[in-house]
C-alpha positions in Angstrom: -35.9 6.5 30.5 -33.3 4.7 32.5 -33.4 1.7 31.1 -33.1 3.4 28.1 -30.1 4.8 29.7 -28.1 1.6 31.1 -29.3 -0.3 27.4 -27.4 2.6 26.0 -24.2 2.3 28.5 -24.1 -2.0 28.0 -24.2 -1.0 24.5 -21.5 1.3 24.1 -19.3 -1.1 26.1 -19.5 -4.1 24.2 -18.7 -2.2 20.9 -15.5 -0.9 22.4 -14.6 -4.4 23.3 -15.0 -5.8 19.8 -13.4 -3.2 18.6 -10.3 -3.1 20.9 -10.4 -7.0 20.6 -11.0 -6.6 16.8 -7.4 -3.9 16.9 -5.3 -2.6 18.5 -2.9 0.5 18.3 1.0 -0.6 19.1 2.4 1.6 21.8 5.9 2.8 20.4 8.4 -0.2 22.1 5.6 -2.6 20.1 5.6 -0.4 17.1 9.7 -0.6 17.4 9.9 -4.5 17.4 7.3 -4.8 14.3 9.9 -2.8 12.4 12.1 -4.6 13.0 10.9 -7.5 12.4 9.2 -6.7 9.1 13.1 -4.9 8.2 14.4 -8.3 8.9 12.0 -9.9 6.3 12.1 -7.5 3.8 15.9 -8.3 3.5 15.2 -11.6 2.6 13.0 -10.2 -0.3 15.0 -10.3 -3.6 12.4 -10.6 -6.0 8.5 -10.1 -6.0 6.1 -10.9 -8.4 2.2 -11.3 -7.5 -1.2 -10.4 -9.8 -3.4 -7.4 -8.6 -6.5 -5.6 -9.2 -7.4 -2.6 -8.0 -10.9 -1.0 -7.5 -11.4 2.9 -7.5 -14.6 4.3 -6.2 -15.1 8.4 -7.0 -16.8 10.7 -5.4 -17.9 11.9 -9.3 -19.2 8.7 -11.0 -21.5 6.3 -9.5 -19.9 3.3 -10.9 -16.7 1.2 -9.4 -13.5 1.6 -11.9 -11.6 -1.8 -11.6 -8.3 -2.8 -13.4 -6.5 -5.7 -13.4 -2.8 -6.5 -13.7 0.9 -7.3 -12.8 3.6 -6.2 -9.9 7.0 -7.4 -10.1 10.0 -5.8 -7.9 13.6 -6.6 -7.7 15.9 -5.2 -5.0 16.4 -2.6 -4.1 14.5 -0.4 -6.6 13.4 -1.6 -9.8 9.7 -1.9 -10.3 7.5 -2.8 -13.1 3.8 -2.6 -12.3 1.8 -3.2 -15.5 -1.9 -3.2 -16.2 -3.3 -5.4 -18.5 -6.9 -4.7 -18.8 -8.7 -2.7 -18.9 -6.8 -0.3 -21.0 -2.8 -1.7 -21.6 -0.5 0.9 -19.5 3.3 0.3 -17.5 5.3 2.1 -14.9 8.9 1.2 -14.6 11.4 2.1 -11.8 14.6 1.4 -12.3 17.0 3.4 -9.9 16.9 6.8 -9.9 15.3 6.7 -13.7 11.5 6.3 -14.2 9.3 5.8 -17.4 4.8 5.5 -17.8 4.4 4.0 -21.4 0.3 3.8 -22.9 -0.6 0.9 -24.8 1.0 2.3 -27.9 4.5 2.5 -26.2 4.5 5.5 -26.2 5.8 7.6 -22.9 3.8 9.6 -21.0 3.2 11.5 -17.4 5.9 13.6 -15.6 8.9 11.9 -14.3 9.2 13.5 -11.0 5.3 12.6 -10.3 6.3 8.9 -11.8 10.1 8.5 -9.6 7.4 9.3 -6.0 4.7 6.9 -7.1 7.4 4.3 -7.7 8.9 5.0 -4.9 5.9 5.0 -2.5 5.4 1.3 -4.0 8.6 0.0 -3.6 9.2 1.6 0.1 5.4 -0.4 0.9 7.5 -3.7 0.1 10.9 -3.5 1.5 9.3 -1.8 4.6 11.4 2.3 4.0 8.1 3.6 4.6 8.2 2.9 8.3 11.6 5.2 8.1 10.3 7.5 5.7 9.3 10.0 8.5 10.3 13.3 6.1 7.3 11.6 4.3 4.4 10.0 6.7 3.2 9.9 10.1 2.8 5.9 10.4 0.4 3.8 13.1 0.4 0.4 13.4 -2.6 -1.8 14.8 -2.5 -5.5 15.2 -5.2 -7.5 15.3 -5.3 -11.2 15.4 -5.8 -11.6 11.5 -3.0 -9.0 10.3 -1.1 -5.7 10.8 -2.2 -2.1 9.8 0.0 0.5 9.0 -1.3 3.7 8.6 0.6 6.1 6.7 -0.7 9.7 6.8 1.5 12.0 4.6 3.3 14.8 6.1 5.3 16.2 3.2 4.0 18.8 1.3 3.4 17.7 -1.9 1.7 14.2 -1.0 -0.6 15.6 1.5 -2.4 17.5 -1.6 -3.3 14.2 -2.5 -3.5 12.3 0.4 -5.3 12.0 2.9 -3.8 8.5 4.0 -2.3 4.8 2.5 -3.3 2.3 4.3 -1.5 -1.2 4.6 -2.7 -4.7 5.5 0.1 -7.1 5.9 -0.2 -11.2 6.4 1.4 -11.2 10.1 3.6 -14.4 8.9 5.5 -13.0 5.7 5.2 -9.1 6.9 3.6 -8.7 3.1 0.6 -6.3 2.2 -2.6 -8.1 0.7 -4.1 -4.6 0.6 -3.3 -1.3 -0.2 -5.9 1.5 0.8 -5.3 4.9 -0.7 -7.4 8.0 0.5 -7.4 10.7 -1.6 -8.0 14.4 -0.7 -10.7 14.3 -3.0 -12.7 11.6 -1.5 -11.8 8.9 -3.9 -10.9 5.8 -2.3 -8.3 3.7 -4.0 -8.6 -0.2 -3.4 -5.3 -2.6 -4.5 -5.3 -6.4 -3.9 -2.6 -8.3 -3.9 -2.8 -11.8 -4.7 -0.9 -15.0 -6.0 2.7 -13.8 -4.7 5.8 -15.4 -5.7 9.0 -14.8 -4.0 12.7 -14.9 -5.2 12.1 -16.1 -8.0 14.4 -15.5 -11.5 13.2 -12.3 -13.3 14.1 -11.3 -16.5 16.2 -8.3 -15.8 14.8 -6.6 -19.0 11.5 -6.3 -17.8 12.9 -3.2 -15.7 14.4 -1.6 -18.7 13.8 2.6 -19.0 14.1 2.8 -22.2 
């Protein structure tokens, strides 16, 4: 029995050591430095375009739902989130205007909800999500590979839908390469951002809200 207890303690210490080496929670001073660096990097991003793969798992459906598309962003507040498969649709945010177009080009969805969703995506690109304390409580973790930003909603409307939003950031570019959305329902959406192109010219008409 004593041997089992000793082995259990050693195993626990080992696991704690490995986990602490893998990722650590930044203190307030370190977090402030991180936020400052991220905002400096973000200010140098005038445009961003990349491909994304979205995987959603649901508590009600066994099969994983996979969608693919293209993200276009132009500073400070223009976004085009376009699903190319399996069903074509486009979310466009241009300043205070937002529109969601289905595969036939017809508008759908609630404009207020669309603005909020688009605003969250933009804030993840330009770093504003770290300063939106009225919407999120923020924790930042660092590992050898990346930074992990965990946003916990504190705004009432967001709390109704999301348990947490997690961003995994490249340590060199401070750009997200993976976004994880944990919903209150137990559903989870993971978005992988690939093939990023920074500051290449984008046709302004791509962000037209008609």
